[in-house]
C-alpha positions as CSV (number, residue, x, y, z in Angstrom):
1,X,0.0,0.0,0.0
2,X,1.4,3.3,-1.0
3,X,2.5,5.5,1.9
4,X,0.9,8.6,0.4
5,X,-2.5,7.0,-0.2
6,X,-4.0,9.1,2.6
7,X,-7.6,8.7,1.3
8,X,-7.6,5.1,2.4
9,X,-4.9,5.0,5.1
10,X,-4.0,6.5,8.5
11,X,-0.3,7.4,8.6
12,X,1.7,7.3,11.8
13,X,5.0,6.7,13.3
14,X,6.0,3.8,15.6
15,X,8.4,4.5,18.5
16,X,11.3,3.6,16.2
17,X,10.5,6.8,14.2
18,X,9.5,4.9,11.0
19,X,6.3,5.9,9.3
20,X,3.7,3.3,8.5
21,X,0.5,3.4,6.4
22,X,-2.6,1.6,7.7
23,X,-6.1,1.2,6.3
24,X,-8.6,3.5,7.9
25,X,-10.7,0.5,8.5
26,X,-8.0,-1.0,10.8
27,X,-7.7,-0.3,14.5
28,X,-4.5,1.8,14.1
29,X,-5.7,3.5,11.0
30,X,-8.8,4.7,12.8
31,X,-6.9,6.3,15.6
32,X,-5.1,9.6,15.5
33,X,-1.3,9.6,16.1
34,X,-1.7,10.8,19.6
35,X,-4.4,8.3,20.4
36,X,-2.5,5.3,19.2
37,X,0.9,6.3,20.6
38,X,0.3,4.6,24.0
39,X,-0.5,1.3,22.3
40,X,2.5,1.6,20.0
41,X,4.8,2.3,22.9
42,X,4.0,-1.1,24.5
43,X,6.1,-4.3,24.2
44,X,8.9,-4.9,21.8
45,X,9.2,-4.9,18.0
46,X,9.4,-8.3,16.4
47,X,9.9,-9.5,12.9
48,X,8.8,-12.8,11.3
49,X,9.7,-14.5,8.0
50,X,7.1,-15.9,5.7
51,X,5.2,-19.1,6.8
52,X,6.0,-18.6,10.5
53,X,3.3,-19.6,13.1
54,X,2.9,-16.6,15.3
55,X,0.1,-17.9,17.5
56,X,-1.1,-21.6,17.7
57,X,-4.6,-22.7,18.3
58,X,-5.2,-24.1,21.8
59,X,-1.9,-22.7,23.2
60,X,-2.1,-21.1,26.6
61,X,0.0,-18.0,25.6
62,X,-1.8,-14.7,26.1
63,X,0.3,-12.0,24.4
64,X,-1.1,-10.1,21.5
65,X,0.5,-8.7,18.4
66,X,0.0,-5.2,17.0
67,X,0.6,-5.6,13.3
68,X,2.7,-2.8,11.8
69,X,3.4,-4.2,8.4
70,X,2.7,-7.4,6.5
71,X,-0.2,-9.9,6.2
72,X,-1.2,-12.9,8.3
73,X,-3.8,-15.6,7.9
74,X,-6.0,-16.9,10.7
75,X,-6.9,-20.6,10.5
76,X,-8.9,-23.0,12.6
77,X,-8.7,-26.8,12.8
78,X,-11.8,-28.6,11.6
79,X,-13.2,-31.9,12.9
80,X,-11.8,-33.7,9.9
81,X,-8.3,-32.3,10.7
82,X,-8.3,-29.7,7.9
83,X,-7.1,-26.1,8.3
84,X,-10.0,-23.7,7.5
85,X,-9.1,-20.1,6.7
86,X,-11.1,-17.9,9.0
87,X,-9.8,-14.4,8.2
88,X,-6.8,-12.4,7.0
89,X,-5.3,-9.5,8.9
90,X,-2.9,-6.8,7.8
91,X,-0.8,-3.9,9.2
92,X,-2.9,-1.8,11.5
93,X,-4.8,-4.8,13.0
94,X,-4.4,-6.7,16.2
95,X,-4.1,-10.5,16.4
96,X,-4.3,-12.5,19.6
97,X,-6.4,-10.0,21.5
98,X,-9.1,-12.5,22.4
99,X,-6.7,-14.4,24.7
100,X,-5.2,-11.2,25.9
101,X,-8.6,-10.0,27.0
102,X,-10.0,-13.2,28.6
103,X,-6.9,-15.3,29.3
104,X,-8.4,-18.4,27.7
105,X,-6.6,-20.7,25.2
106,X,-6.0,-19.5,21.7
107,X,-9.1,-19.9,19.5
108,X,-7.1,-20.0,16.2
109,X,-3.7,-20.2,14.6
110,X,-2.0,-17.1,13.0
111,X,0.6,-17.6,10.3
112,X,2.6,-15.0,8.5
113,X,2.1,-14.6,4.7
114,X,5.4,-13.0,3.8
115,X,7.5,-10.9,6.1
116,X,5.7,-9.4,9.1
117,X,6.6,-6.6,11.5
118,X,4.7,-6.3,14.7
119,X,4.9,-5.3,18.4
120,X,4.5,-8.1,20.8
121,X,2.6,-6.9,23.9
122,X,2.1,-8.9,27.1
123,X,-1.4,-9.3,28.5
124,X,-0.7,-7.3,31.7
125,X,0.6,-4.3,29.7
126,X,-2.3,-4.5,27.3
127,X,-4.9,-4.6,30.0
128,X,-3.3,-1.8,31.9
129,X,-3.3,0.3,28.7
130,X,-7.0,-0.5,28.1
131,X,-7.7,0.7,31.7
132,X,-5.7,4.0,31.3
133,X,-6.6,4.9,27.7
134,X,-10.4,5.1,27.1
135,X,-10.0,5.8,23.3
136,X,-7.8,2.7,22.8
137,X,-10.2,0.6,24.9
138,X,-13.1,1.8,22.8
139,X,-11.3,1.1,19.5
140,X,-10.3,-2.4,20.6
141,X,-13.9,-3.2,21.6
142,X,-15.2,-1.9,18.3
143,X,-12.6,-3.9,16.5
144,X,-13.6,-7.1,18.3
145,X,-17.3,-6.4,17.6
146,X,-16.6,-5.8,13.9
147,X,-14.8,-9.1,13.6
148,X,-17.7,-11.0,15.3
149,X,-20.3,-9.2,13.1
150,X,-18.3,-10.0,10.0
151,X,-18.2,-13.7,11.0
152,X,-22.0,-13.7,11.7
153,X,-22.8,-11.8,8.5
154,X,-20.8,-14.3,6.4
155,X,-22.7,-17.2,7.9
156,X,-26.1,-15.5,7.3
157,X,-25.2,-14.1,3.8
158,X,-24.0,-17.5,2.6
159,X,-27.3,-19.2,3.3
160,X,-28.8,-20.2,0.0
161,X,-26.1,-18.6,-2.2
162,X,-24.4,-20.4,-4.9
163,X,-20.6,-20.7,-4.9
164,X,-20.0,-18.0,-7.4
165,X,-22.0,-15.5,-5.3
166,X,-20.2,-16.5,-2.1
167,X,-16.8,-16.3,-3.8
168,X,-17.6,-12.8,-5.1
169,X,-18.6,-11.7,-1.6
170,X,-15.4,-13.0,-0.2
171,X,-13.3,-11.2,-2.8
172,X,-15.4,-8.0,-2.5
173,X,-15.0,-7.9,1.3
174,X,-11.2,-8.4,1.1
175,X,-10.9,-5.8,-1.6
176,X,-12.9,-3.2,0.3
177,X,-11.0,-3.8,3.5
178,X,-7.5,-4.4,2.3
179,X,-7.3,-3.7,-1.4
180,X,-5.1,-1.0,-3.0
181,X,-7.3,1.2,-5.1
182,X,-6.5,0.8,-8.9
183,X,-8.7,2.7,-11.3
184,X,-12.3,1.4,-11.1
185,X,-11.1,-1.6,-9.1
186,X,-8.5,-2.7,-6.5
187,X,-5.5,-5.0,-6.2
188,X,-5.2,-7.5,-3.4
189,X,-1.5,-8.0,-2.9
190,X,-1.2,-10.9,-0.6
191,X,-0.9,-14.6,-1.4
192,X,-4.2,-16.4,-1.1
193,X,-4.5,-19.9,-2.5
194,X,-7.5,-21.4,-4.1
195,X,-7.9,-23.9,-1.2
196,X,-8.0,-20.9,1.1
197,X,-10.6,-19.2,-1.1
198,X,-12.5,-22.4,-0.9
199,X,-12.5,-22.5,2.9
200,X,-13.5,-18.8,3.1
201,X,-16.3,-19.5,0.6
202,X,-17.5,-22.6,2.3
203,X,-17.2,-24.7,-0.9
204,X,-15.1,-27.5,-2.4
205,X,-11.9,-26.4,-4.2
206,X,-12.9,-27.7,-7.7
207,X,-16.2,-25.7,-7.4
208,X,-14.3,-22.6,-6.4
209,X,-11.9,-23.1,-9.3
210,X,-14.9,-23.0,-11.7
211,X,-16.5,-20.0,-9.9
212,X,-13.2,-18.1,-10.1
213,X,-13.0,-18.8,-13.8
214,X,-16.5,-17.4,-14.2
215,X,-15.5,-14.3,-12.4
216,X,-12.5,-13.9,-14.7
217,X,-14.7,-14.5,-17.8
218,X,-17.1,-11.8,-16.6
219,X,-14.3,-9.3,-16.5
220,X,-14.8,-8.6,-12.8
221,X,-11.4,-10.0,-11.7
222,X,-8.1,-11.1,-13.1
223,X,-5.6,-13.2,-11.2
224,X,-1.8,-13.1,-11.2
225,X,1.1,-14.5,-9.3
226,X,0.3,-14.0,-5.6
227,X,-2.4,-11.4,-6.3
228,X,-6.0,-10.8,-7.3
229,X,-7.0,-7.7,-9.2
230,X,-10.6,-6.5,-9.1
231,X,-11.1,-4.8,-12.5
232,X,-14.4,-3.3,-11.5
233,X,-15.7,-3.0,-8.0
234,X,-19.1,-2.1,-9.4
235,X,-19.3,-5.2,-11.5
236,X,-18.1,-7.4,-8.7
237,X,-20.7,-5.9,-6.4
238,X,-23.5,-6.7,-8.8
239,X,-22.4,-10.3,-8.8
240,X,-21.8,-10.5,-5.1
241,X,-25.2,-8.9,-4.2
242,X,-27.6,-9.6,-7.0
């Protein structure tokens, strides 16, 4: 994401003095520099290579990560021992905050998709910050509610929809939240595989493969190496919400 794309991002500096650009829809992007400074001053900066597990489902750890840059995927283990992709998170988001809030075991696994920079914050430091900083506490609460609403909406919206519609809604949601504006569309610059699209869409991989081909043929999207480009957000929206 371009650092000067201020219509879609909230710019700010971490304690190291570096400037980051975060989507306005993210927790950090929605706070002013003064409001987010207490959160960014917590913990220590950590860096992870691609394909590193940052948080593992069922573990008893309770730190959280404030994502500064990079993309992670959130997965859960199904009853038939498959990894289901639950969500993606990017710079500006928090991951691991559920355990940091309630102290219970991890509800999902978080894995880096490419290089990730974050601040690792202990549970006591995070809870103390929440008590002291009302604006941060409000933003964290709103972020958690947004995630839960999105999960509920996906379950409800998918009822009775065919695979092409569900896939279009998944891509539309990702593009609106994390895409880089590009003409009439947007570019999603993080590696998402067809099996992961299938789990997000609640469909079998061969079916999603056919649905993605239909979206390409319609002119709504094109796919490239480690990226998806939405050629027309308006067209994709008509397919996703007929």
